[in-house]
C-alpha positions as CSV (number, residue, x, y, z in Angstrom):
1,X,28.5,-3.5,-11.5
2,X,26.4,-2.9,-8.3
3,X,28.3,0.3,-7.5
4,X,27.4,1.7,-10.9
5,X,23.7,1.0,-10.4
6,X,23.7,2.6,-7.0
7,X,25.5,5.7,-8.4
8,X,22.9,5.9,-11.1
9,X,20.0,5.8,-8.7
10,X,21.7,8.4,-6.5
11,X,22.2,10.7,-9.4
12,X,18.6,10.3,-10.7
13,X,17.3,11.0,-7.3
14,X,19.2,14.3,-7.0
15,X,18.3,15.4,-10.6
16,X,14.6,14.8,-9.7
17,X,15.1,16.7,-6.4
18,X,16.7,19.7,-8.2
19,X,14.0,19.8,-10.8
20,X,11.3,19.7,-8.1
21,X,12.9,22.5,-6.2
22,X,13.2,24.7,-9.3
23,X,9.5,24.0,-10.1
24,X,8.6,24.8,-6.5
25,X,10.5,28.2,-6.5
26,X,8.9,29.2,-9.8
27,X,5.4,28.4,-8.5
28,X,4.6,25.6,-11.0
29,X,4.0,22.9,-8.3
30,X,1.5,25.1,-6.5
31,X,-0.3,25.9,-9.7
32,X,-0.5,22.2,-10.6
33,X,-1.5,21.1,-7.1
34,X,1.6,19.1,-6.6
35,X,3.2,21.0,-3.7
36,X,3.2,17.8,-1.7
37,X,6.3,16.7,-3.7
38,X,8.4,19.0,-1.5
39,X,7.3,17.1,1.6
40,X,8.0,13.7,-0.1
41,X,11.6,14.9,-1.0
42,X,12.1,16.3,2.5
43,X,11.2,12.9,4.1
44,X,13.2,10.8,1.7
45,X,16.4,12.9,1.5
46,X,17.8,11.7,4.9
47,X,17.7,8.0,4.1
48,X,19.3,8.6,0.7
49,X,22.1,10.7,2.2
50,X,22.7,8.2,5.0
51,X,22.8,5.2,2.6
52,X,25.5,6.8,0.5
């Protein structure tokens, strides 16, 4: 059961990351003043990859 939960969290993280990148490249994040999300993802991607 624990493996299923970890996989779900892993998949949700990457879905959010892909959505954030697509919003960044289309210019929506800058328009909304949320460009800092790219930096948050850049900092958090390494622990997530190293954990799995």
